[in-house]
C-alpha positions in Angstrom: 15.5 -6.5 -18.3 17.3 -8.2 -15.5 16.1 -9.5 -12.8 18.1 -11.0 -9.5 17.5 -12.4 -6.4 18.7 -11.5 -3.2 18.4 -14.3 0.2 17.8 -12.8 3.9 18.1 -14.8 7.1 16.5 -12.8 10.4 17.2 -14.5 13.6 14.1 -13.4 16.4 15.5 -13.8 19.7 12.9 -15.0 22.9 11.1 -11.0 22.1 7.3 -12.4 23.7 4.5 -10.1 21.1 3.4 -7.1 22.1 7.2 -6.3 21.8 8.5 -5.8 18.6 13.0 -6.5 17.4 12.1 -4.4 13.6 15.7 -5.0 11.8 15.9 -3.7 9.0 16.9 -5.0 5.0 18.7 -3.2 3.4 18.9 -4.8 -0.6 22.5 -4.3 -3.0 20.8 -2.2 -6.2 17.9 0.2 -7.1 15.1 -2.0 -8.9 11.5 -3.5 -8.5 10.1 -5.9 -5.7 9.0 -8.3 -7.9 8.0 -11.1 -5.7 9.2 -11.7 -1.8 8.9 -15.4 -0.4 9.2 -16.2 3.4 9.7 -19.7 4.4 9.5 -21.0 8.1 11.4 -23.3 9.1 10.5 -26.8 10.9 10.9 -25.5 14.3 8.5 -22.3 14.8 5.9 -24.0 15.2 3.4 -21.0 15.1 5.4 -19.4 18.6 6.5 -16.9 16.4 6.5 -14.3 13.4 7.8 -12.0 11.5 6.1 -9.0 9.1 7.3 -7.0 6.9 7.6 -3.6 5.7 8.6 -0.8 3.4 8.5 2.6 4.2 7.3 2.9 6.8 4.2 0.7 5.3 3.2 -3.3 6.4 3.7 -4.6 3.2 3.4 -8.1 4.5 0.5 -9.2 5.6 -0.7 -6.5 4.6 -3.3 -6.0 7.5 -1.3 -3.6 10.1 -0.1 -5.1 13.1 -0.6 -9.4 11.9 1.2 -11.0 11.3 2.7 -15.2 9.0 3.0 -17.0 11.5 3.6 -21.1 10.9 6.1 -23.8 10.7 8.1 -25.7 7.7 5.9 -23.6 5.1 6.6 -21.6 1.8 4.7 -18.0 1.6 5.0 -15.9 -2.1 3.2 -12.8 -2.3 3.6 -11.2 -5.9 4.5 -7.5 -5.4 1.7 -5.9 -8.5 3.0 -2.4 -8.1 5.8 -1.2 -8.0 7.6 -1.7 -4.7 12.3 -0.1 -4.9 14.0 -2.3 -2.4 15.0 0.8 -0.6 14.1 0.8 3.3 13.4 -1.7 4.3 12.0 -3.6 7.1 11.7 -7.4 9.0 9.5 -7.3 11.9 9.6 -9.9 14.5 8.0 -11.3 17.8 9.2 -14.3 19.5 6.9 -16.4 22.8 8.6 -19.8 22.5 12.3 -20.5 24.4 14.8 -20.5 21.9 16.0 -18.0 18.9 14.5 -18.9 15.8 15.1 -17.6 11.6 12.5 -17.5 9.4 14.3 -16.8 5.7 14.1 -13.9 2.6 14.5 -13.5 -1.0 13.1 -10.8 -2.9 13.3 -11.0 -6.3 14.1 -7.9 -7.8 14.0 -6.8 -11.5 16.0 -4.6 -12.7 14.6 -2.2 -15.7 17.0 -0.4 -17.9 17.4 2.1 -16.7 18.6 6.2 -18.2 20.3 8.7 -15.3 18.2 11.9 -16.2 19.7 14.0 -13.6 21.2 13.9 -9.3 18.3 15.5 -7.4 19.5 17.2 -3.9 19.5 15.1 -2.6 22.3 13.4 -4.5 19.8 10.9 -5.4 19.7 10.0 -8.7 15.7 10.3 -10.2 15.7 6.9 -13.2 13.4 6.9 -16.6 12.3 2.9 -17.5 14.2 3.4 -21.4 10.8 1.8 -22.3 9.0 5.1 -20.9 9.7 6.1 -24.2 
């Protein structure tokens, strides 16, 4: 299997909670997300929060409607279920007076894939070679 790292930065303007800003995250190619690191830089001081959703379901933090807050730290989340690289979103709020940027690292595994069919919706259906 081939691994890759995709890095994103998401910036939130002052948007006081309960208002949130939703920013789509588009990963470059299909694969399975194995780990996500969220870097909260110095200066955020707990006034801004972030949550990640995949296909409309909150993944990080796990409890719906909650947010990660912090200052000058990196939080790492191993992913123990096969989440695809499609339909990711960052949900953010910012109670502060200044813009704040969060940095995201997606560690993605690209299994050796065999194209078996093109579905009616135009998407390819894949079977991992190691399934045989």
